[in-house]
N, C-alpha and C positions, 0 to 999 in steps of 0.2 A: 570766296567763302572765308579765307584767312583774314582778309581786310575787314570783312563784316564782323567777325568775331572780335578782332582787336578793337575796332571802333566801339562795338557794343560794350565790351568790358571797361574800356576807358570812360565811355559816356556814363555807364552805370555807376562807376566809382565816383565820378565827379558829382553826379546827381545825388547819390546817397550821402556824400560828405556835406554838401550844401543843405540837404534836407535835414540831416542830423544837427547841423549848426542852427538852422531855423532863423527866426527873427528877420532883421533887415537883409541879411545875406541871401536868405531864401527868397524873400520878396523881390529883391533886385534881380536875382537869377531868373525868376519866373517872368518878370517884366521884360527882360531881354529876350527870352524865348518867344514871348507873345509878339514883340516888335518884329523879330525875324520872321515869325510865322505870317504876320500880316504883309510884310515885304514880299514873301514868297507868293502869297495869295494874289496880291496886286500884279506881280510880274506874270504869274500863271494866267491871269485874266486879261493880259495885254494892256494893263493900265500903268501909267508912269508911277513907279514905286517911290519916287522922291519928289513928286510935284506938289503943288499947293493942295490939291484935292486929297492926295495921299497923306499929306501932313495933317489935314483936318481929321482924316481917319485915324491917324496915329494918336492924336490928342484924345479923340473919342475912345480909342482902345485903352489908353492909360486911365482915363476917367472911370471907365467901367471896371477895370482890373484893380485899381487902387483900393486897398482896404481902409476906406475913410473912417469907418467907425472904430477901427482898432488903433490907427496911427494919428488921428486928428480928432478935434472936437466937432468937426463938421460931419453930418451923417445924411447926405442926400439920398433920396429914394432912387431905386433902379429905374423907375418910370421917368423920373425927372432927367436923369442922365441920358437915357435913350431919346427922350424928346428933344433935348438940346442938340444931340448929335444929328438927329433927323432934320431939325430946323437948319443947322449949319450946312448940311449937305444940300438941302433944297435951295438955300441962299446962294450956293455956288452956281447952281444952274441958272439963276437969275443974273448974277453978276457977270458970268461968262457969256451971257446972251445965248444960252443953249449950246455953246461949244462943248461944255461938259453936259452930256445929255442925261436924262432921268434914268435910263437903263444902266449907265455906268455908276451913278451915285447909289442906285438901288443895290447893285452888285457889291459895291464897297460897304454899304450899310449891313448887308447880310454877313459879309466877312468879319466886320468889326464885332458884331453880336456873337457870331459863332466862336471866334478866337478869344475875344475879350471875356465872354461869360465862362468859357471852358477853363481858361487859366485863372480866372478869378476864384473859381471854386477849388482849384488845386491849391491856391494860396489860402483860402478860407479854411480848408480842411486841416492844414498844418497848424492853424491858429486855434483849433478846438482844444478843449482839455484832452490830454493824451493824443494830441494831434499827430505826433510822429507815428504812433501805433496805427491810427486810422488811415493815414496816408500810405504807410507801408502795406497795410491790408489791401487797399485798392490797387496799388501798383503791382503787388505780387499776383493778385487775382487776374489783373489784365495781362501780365506777362505770361502766366500759366495758361490763360485762355488761348493766347496765340500759340504757345508751345503745344498744348494739347490738341488744338485744331490741326496744326501742321502734322504732327506725328500720327494722330489717329487717321487723318485723311490719307497720309501716305500708306498706312498699313491696311485700312479698312474701307477707304473711300471708294464708292461706286456711283452714287447718285449725285449729280451736279446740283449745287445749291442755287447759283444764279449765274449761269454761264455767260450771259450777255454783258455782265458787269465784271465778274471775276471768274474766269473759266477754270481755275485750278481748285476752287473751293468746293467742298462736298458737304452734303447734309450730315454724313457720318462724322466728318471732321468737326463740324459745328457742334454736334452733340458732345463729342470728345472734349472740345474746348470748354463747354459748360461744366462737364464733370470735373475737369481739372480745376476750374475756378471754385467750384463747391469744395473740393478737397483742400485747396489752399485756404479758403475761409475757415473751414473746420479746424485746420491746423492752428490758425490764429486764435480760434476759440479755445482750443485745448491749452494754448500757451497762456491765455489770460481769460479764464472763464468768468471772472468778475466783471470784465468789460464787454464780453460778447458771448451770448449763449449759443449753443450748437444750432438751435432752431433759427435764430436770427442770422447766424453765419450762413446757413443754407440759403436763406432769402437773398442775402447779399451776393453769394456766389452765383445764384441763378440770374440775378439782375445784371451783374457785371459780365457774365458769360454771354448773355443775350445782347445787351446794349453795346458792349465792347465790340462784338463782331459786326453789329450794325454800323458803328462808327467807322470801322474798317471798310465796309461796303460803301458807305457814303463817300469816303475819300476815293475809293476805286471808281465810283460812278462819275465824279466830276473830273478826275484825271483822264478817264476815257473820253469824256466830252471834249476836253482840251487836247486830247491825243498826246499826252506826255506820260513818261514812266514815273518820274519823281517830281515833287514840288520844288526841290532844291538839291544842293550838293554839299551842304554843311557837314553832313555825317557820312563819310565815305562808306559805301556798302549798304547804307540805310536810307539815303536820300536827304530830304530836308526836315525841318522841324515839324511841319504838318504831316509828313510821312510817318515820323516816329511817334507823334502824339495824337494820331487820329482817333484812337479809341478813348484816350484820356479825356479829350475835349468833350466827349459825349457822356462818358461814365460819371465823371465827378459831379457835373450839374445834376445828372439824373438821380443819383443816390440821395442827394440833398432834396430834390423835388419830392421823392418818395419818403423823405424823413427817415431814411435807414441809418443815418448817423446822428449822434447826439448833437443838439443845437446849443 
């Protein structure tokens, strides 16, 4: 527990410092996290994390993640980038004469979309007007969802939420996580009512509380399939990048999909 707390505090301090700095520093930091995340994903799925196929996946990841419209004059559509990635991966199956099979490239394709899209929206959120405020709002709501679910579950948990995937989670804990997320969002509203009304804050809190916990369950589900505890060991006491950012990768795209943040 001591190691987990120390790692958490140091990691949070580093992330907040780079987040406050913003600009290229934050962009590069997010790209590094995404690259490490895809490396973990490939290794977890028994794919060579540094081979040619993985390299194509890394290029696709950067293409999807990169904020083209903000940093360059080129503005490719998301559909175009996804199609190019898909074409490249299909081409590998042909060139390798099916030594790299369709199942493997399909799995890699899913990983690139999951990780690349999630981190892309983390980067895009910071680039919004008042982006620091909106990014902190989502980060704090996610963190308090986890905290609220943990402590509420410990104190009041009786009914298992999804024992076949995550045996320690309870329905009471899940509800507590949502309540904590709503409270966090309302706190941000009270701090800056001109940016966020209380009604809108409640909507964001509910969405983050629900979707964030689903992101956690998604991670738990595929780790259970692969029979592993953590996706990596980069963060002692916390596991890997995908362990730490499981909820973030789902929440950030989802709030944009629902247009809950200003565009």
